NUKOLLO-285876 format. One line per 5 residues: number of its first residue (from 1); their letters; for each residue x, y, z of N, C-alpha, C, CB. Coordinates in steps of 0.001 Angstrom, whole numbers. Glycine has a CB too. Layout:
NUKOLLO-285876
NUM = A = X,Y,Z,X,Y,Z,X,Y,Z,X,Y,Z; ...
***
This chain:
NUKOLLO-285876
1 = MKKSD = 867,-1315,-179,-9,65,-156,903,1391,-50,-1068,66,1210; 650,2375,-980,1359,3374,-1119,913,4175,408,1050,4103,-2615; 1774,4919,874,1674,6130,1738,437,6961,1517,2860,7003,1525; 579,7426,174,-830,8302,-129,-1986,7522,174,-1023,8768,-1695; -2061,6387,-64,-3447,5441,55,-3854,5594,1547,-3180,3643,-337
6 = VSEGQ = -2964,5486,2371,-2931,5511,3977,-3934,6467,4398,-1482,5955,4628; -3523,7859,3972,-4210,8974,4176,-5399,9491,3610,-3529,9696,4033; -5703,8585,2775,-7193,8854,2112,-8253,8691,2973,-7539,7937,962; -9052,9723,3284,-10238,9626,4237,-9859,9789,5514,-10956,8391,4179; -8769,9983,5934,-8317,10263,7308,-8207,11821,7597,-6920,9567,7540
11 = SASEL = -8514,12246,8755,-8180,13761,9195,-6798,13705,9466,-8991,14350,10529; -6384,15269,9687,-5119,15515,9772,-4730,14778,11487,-4893,17297,9492; -5679,15147,12201,-5598,14686,13634,-5545,12944,13921,-6957,15335,14362; -6225,12465,13031,-5942,10942,13039,-4762,10531,12473,-6923,10199,12371; -4120,11122,11398,-3057,10873,10739,-1691,10988,11779,-3086,11839,9533
16 = ISQKI = -1936,12364,12737,-874,12665,13666,-1020,11524,14912,-1027,14304,14201; -2049,11085,15192,-2362,10209,16253,-1828,8675,15955,-3928,10265,16465; -1956,8411,14608,-1390,7173,14086,-24,7301,14025,-1890,6795,12793; 650,8249,13817,2088,8469,13616,2811,8422,14981,2344,9849,12895; 2131,9048,15924,2409,8938,17203,2812,7515,17898,1334,9458,17759
21 = AELGD = 1625,6917,17467,1338,5532,17940,2355,4492,17056,-375,5175,17693; 2588,4712,15971,3485,4077,15004,4992,3922,15677,3515,5000,13615; 5205,5448,16154,6718,5591,16689,6894,4630,17797,7091,7114,17255; 5785,4543,18691,6064,3411,19731,7206,3363,20606,6154,2245,19102; 7723,4367,20829,8922,4436,21823,8798,5966,22512,10528,4201,20943
26 = WRGET = 10235,6357,22886,10047,7836,23465,9870,8731,22606,11079,8346,24205; 10043,8467,21154,9645,9700,20391,8090,9901,20398,10165,9599,18883; 7482,8889,20367,6105,8862,20310,5609,9608,21579,5586,7408,20199; 6105,9206,22736,5712,9789,23795,5925,11445,23923,6350,9064,24779; 6932,11482,23481,7517,13082,23293,6451,13921,22308,9251,13084,22438
31 = LGRMR = 6288,13612,21189,5533,14047,20207,4312,14267,20806,5487,13214,19112; 3407,13191,21461,2365,13225,21874,2065,14133,23056,2129,12108,22014; 3204,14413,23885,3118,15207,25136,3154,16682,24430,4451,14869,26319; 3984,16960,23543,4168,18276,22881,2967,18711,22372,5144,18271,21813; 2274,17656,21671,962,17745,21047,-88,18202,21917,574,16503,20517
36 = RLIQE = -159,17670,23059,-907,17976,24295,-813,19281,24768,-528,17169,25328; 529,19822,24816,994,21276,25430,488,22264,24259,2878,21431,25716; 677,21814,23173,129,22868,21852,-1372,22959,22041,444,22201,20107; -2164,21900,22256,-3499,21926,22318,-4124,22726,23418,-3907,20675,22372; -3466,22416,24828,-3736,23186,26038,-3436,24451,25719,-3015,22779,27231
41 = SVPDV = -2486,25006,25169,-2354,26494,25173,-3003,27035,24299,-1168,26980,25045; -3477,26430,22891,-4071,27202,22009,-5278,26127,21696,-3063,27711,20763; -6412,26335,22447,-7546,25314,22270,-8049,24864,20508,-8918,26090,23123; -7903,26194,20014,-8465,26181,18579,-7500,26119,17663,-9262,27316,18232; -6358,25535,18047,-5269,25222,16981,-5635,24289,15811,-4086,24580,17668
46 = VEEWK = -5319,24406,14857,-5573,23531,13702,-4429,22396,13481,-5685,24451,12414; -4928,21407,13310,-3973,20153,13115,-3858,19911,11344,-4759,18599,14012; -2680,20049,10869,-2492,19465,9522,-1471,18601,9304,-2334,20377,8621; -1547,17859,8124,-672,17032,7755,-220,17431,6441,-1138,15774,7835; 1266,17781,6516,1774,18330,5175,3013,17548,4725,2149,19901,5284
51 = WMGTP = 3501,17926,3554,4843,17580,3234,5091,16075,3572,5821,18507,3996; 4342,15346,2963,4399,13745,3012,4511,13241,4290,5548,13147,2261; 3704,13668,5205,3789,13160,6662,4291,13973,7790,4589,12060,6692; 4191,15218,7593,4619,15818,8726,3561,16899,9499,5876,16465,8313; 3562,16529,10807,2415,17083,11441,2688,18646,11475,2182,16430,12916
56 = VWSHN = 1710,19291,11379,1655,20833,11471,582,21539,12381,1424,21356,10090; 1062,22604,13219,-199,23019,14080,47,24322,13341,-216,22969,15986; -1359,24918,13130,-1617,26235,12620,-2593,27085,13455,-2129,26108,11257; -2564,28556,13302,-3513,29021,13741,-2980,30443,13082,-3798,28744,15278; -3890,30947,12077,-3600,32184,11402,-2078,32235,10639,-3729,33329,12519
61 = GIVCT = -1681,30898,10312,-498,30484,9932,147,29393,10585,225,31432,9960; 1401,29003,10207,1939,27985,10811,2408,28327,12089,2870,27457,10078; 2156,27635,13144,2680,27878,14616,4120,26900,14364,1396,27232,16092; 3906,25808,14086,5121,24696,14510,4946,23545,13686,5086,24146,16126; 5925,22608,13494,5875,21475,12736,6568,20511,13792,6595,21628,11248
66 = GESYK = 6104,19283,13687,6633,18116,14574,7191,16884,13790,5461,17590,15501; 8590,17034,14038,9168,15800,13128,10102,14899,13972,10076,16366,11786; 9923,13510,13763,10627,12608,14244,11742,12088,13789,10039,11878,14391; 12927,12018,14342,14155,11439,13655,14846,10484,14762,15236,12695,13118; 15726,9802,14116,16007,8637,15160,16638,8886,16525,16904,7681,14545
71 = KVVKL = 17231,10069,16515,17628,10772,18031,17225,11876,18269,18950,10984,18344; 16174,12374,17744,15543,13664,18234,14061,13942,17683,16478,14871,17800; 13254,14231,18379,12167,15019,18112,12312,16374,18044,11290,14799,18922; 11926,16965,16761,12424,18387,16503,10815,19233,16089,13793,18375,15001; 10739,20153,17058,9425,21229,16793,10058,22352,16202,8535,21783,18219
76 = TFAKG = 9694,22737,14849,10341,23869,14394,9153,24905,14263,11163,23586,13033; 9514,26192,14722,8593,27255,14728,8855,27940,13541,8666,28124,15904; 7630,28318,12648,8115,28718,11492,8385,30285,11516,7182,28288,10443; 8055,31160,12598,8493,32566,12521,9545,32673,14002,6954,33731,12511; 10105,31443,14407,10774,31466,15586,11612,32504,15999,11409,30502,15637
81 = ASLKD = 12373,32892,14905,13494,34005,15062,12862,35403,15751,14154,34389,13456; 11593,35465,15326,10656,36785,15910,10230,36626,17083,9398,37126,15193; 10280,35276,17834,9825,34984,18997,10971,35275,20199,9350,33565,18891; 10352,35830,21353,11181,35879,22435,11237,34627,23111,10812,36876,23289; 12380,34541,23434,12627,32884,24172,13570,33044,25111,13232,31587,23151
86 = PAGLF = 12871,33629,26564,13655,33971,27822,14096,32534,28283,12717,34830,29032; 13567,31352,28102,13944,30139,28753,14719,29380,27745,12737,29345,29287; 15060,29920,26798,16262,29468,26055,15871,28174,25365,17534,29258,27015; 14560,27731,25152,13972,26387,24689,14652,26273,23222,12153,26372,24646; 14840,27347,22247,15252,27162,20977,16800,26741,21132,14978,28467,20106
91 = NSSLD = 17145,25483,20444,18470,25034,20624,19010,24578,19178,18505,23852,21720; 18083,24824,17974,18401,24169,16728,18086,25353,15783,17532,22752,16433; 18551,25045,14714,18196,26153,13306,18380,27674,13868,16284,25995,12636; 19456,27968,14633,19564,29309,15110,20258,30263,14319,20133,29312,16291; 20858,29824,13254,21527,30693,12117,20409,31053,11304,22685,29933,11204
96 = GNVRR = 19469,30638,11259,18382,31137,10073,17915,32458,10606,16949,30047,9812; 17155,33403,9484,16624,34608,9713,15067,34662,9998,16971,35384,8612; 14691,33163,9991,13044,33093,10068,12801,32149,11216,12244,32474,8595; 13204,30666,10761,12733,29747,11638,13729,29199,12855,12297,28678,10795; 12946,28808,14138,13895,28438,15009,13389,26883,15489,14022,29591,16214
101 = AIDIH = 14179,26188,15961,13555,24847,16331,14168,24268,17893,13964,23698,15006; 13212,23744,18307,13638,22864,19674,13630,21248,19349,12431,23163,21031; 14927,21047,19594,15226,19572,19521,15155,18895,20840,16596,19326,18945; 14393,17823,20867,14259,17158,22241,14781,15725,22016,12666,17155,22829; 15723,15313,22993,16487,14188,22849,15893,13145,23866,17998,14517,23071
106 = EGEDV = 16109,12043,23742,15436,10944,24783,15798,11249,26164,15927,9395,24515; 14966,11360,27013,15253,11683,28611,15112,13128,28757,16808,11241,29170; 15009,13997,27916,15044,15370,28044,13774,15964,28390,15517,15931,26902; 13563,16702,29247,12498,17412,29763,12278,18962,28993,12796,17519,31343; 11225,19162,28647,10995,20642,28249,10062,21334,29291,10310,20752,26747
111 = DEEAF = 10554,22784,29525,9919,23536,30562,8462,23778,29907,10778,24955,30955; 7452,22993,30542,6158,23140,29834,5527,24555,29759,5186,22254,30484; 5787,25252,30777,5238,26424,30800,5851,27218,29891,5225,26943,31978; 6980,27417,29619,7809,28216,28844,7500,27764,27362,9340,28059,29281; 7264,26454,27163,6850,25991,25793,5547,26504,25443,6816,24495,25680
116 = ESLVR = 4648,26478,26287,3216,26910,26167,2988,28669,25896,2471,26416,27656; 4063,28992,26655,4043,30619,26336,4606,30786,24734,5216,31576,27556; 5565,30081,24483,6259,30337,23107,5234,29889,22263,7693,29562,22811; 4420,28990,22205,3190,28703,21200,2345,29810,21283,2312,27388,21517; 1766,30156,22624,955,31388,22545,1359,32819,21711,809,31727,23915
121 = EAVTL = 2676,32740,22067,3563,33920,21310,3441,33830,19819,5199,33814,21648; 3758,32656,19363,3656,32370,17891,2380,32410,17449,4181,31116,17508; 1348,32179,18118,-116,32775,17578,-514,34176,17448,-1129,32342,18400; -12,34730,18719,17,36136,18337,735,36814,17463,210,36714,19168; 1698,36367,17304,2724,36956,16034,1934,36573,14822,4435,36188,15927
126 = NSSSK = 1492,35370,14398,740,35188,13296,-655,35948,13146,563,33844,13231; -1293,36232,13875,-2564,37209,14232,-2052,38498,13983,-3153,37145,15816; -1159,38878,14483,-740,40255,14191,-339,40561,12696,430,40576,15082; 307,39405,12129,968,39762,10837,-330,39733,9734,2295,38577,10441; -1185,38784,10310,-2348,38532,9223,-3318,40089,9187,-3476,36957,9824
131 = SKALK = -3340,40627,10305,-4084,41788,10419,-3214,43093,9648,-4370,42018,12056; -1991,42916,9890,-1096,44009,9109,-1326,43504,7736,642,44082,9525; -1096,42566,6936,-1439,42179,5655,-2672,42645,5329,-1389,40852,5474; -3769,42408,6075,-5165,42880,5771,-5486,44388,5642,-6018,42380,6806; -4659,45019,6488,-4925,46545,6414,-3926,46985,5299,-4644,47390,7932
136 = RAKP = -2965,46525,4903,-2115,46766,3525,-2866,46568,2518,-924,45909,3278; -3593,45691,2485,-4313,45219,1273,-5731,45964,864,-4594,43719,1507; -6046,46842,1949,-7483,47214,1860,-6875,48829,981,-8522,47320,3770; -7833,49017,60,-7492,50353,-842,-7816,51528,-61,-8347,50460,-2262
***
């Protein structure tokens, strides 16, 4: 069965749940925990399934993606370079002008309060960027 056949008729949320279950190890537990924190901090966040199997959380634009690799779960914030990160959660993709990422290795804990704050800040930034774009588009 082709990968594209698996996703037919399934919602993004179902596909994300399936991916978490299929990982079946610390990576699935970690991705599941981070998903729960995202949903708790922004209850109306939209879950999407993009780029051939990447979980994406959006609210007026992409908030972050969740990827799993052999040794890391990576949460990439689309506009991370514009976010304040006083807790120093960003530890990857630090050289770019736009994105920032949090790499979580097996056994590592993430400051949940700081993470939820970062997610809410990303949503606020997306909302303010959208309203600015709408103002520019009006005649």
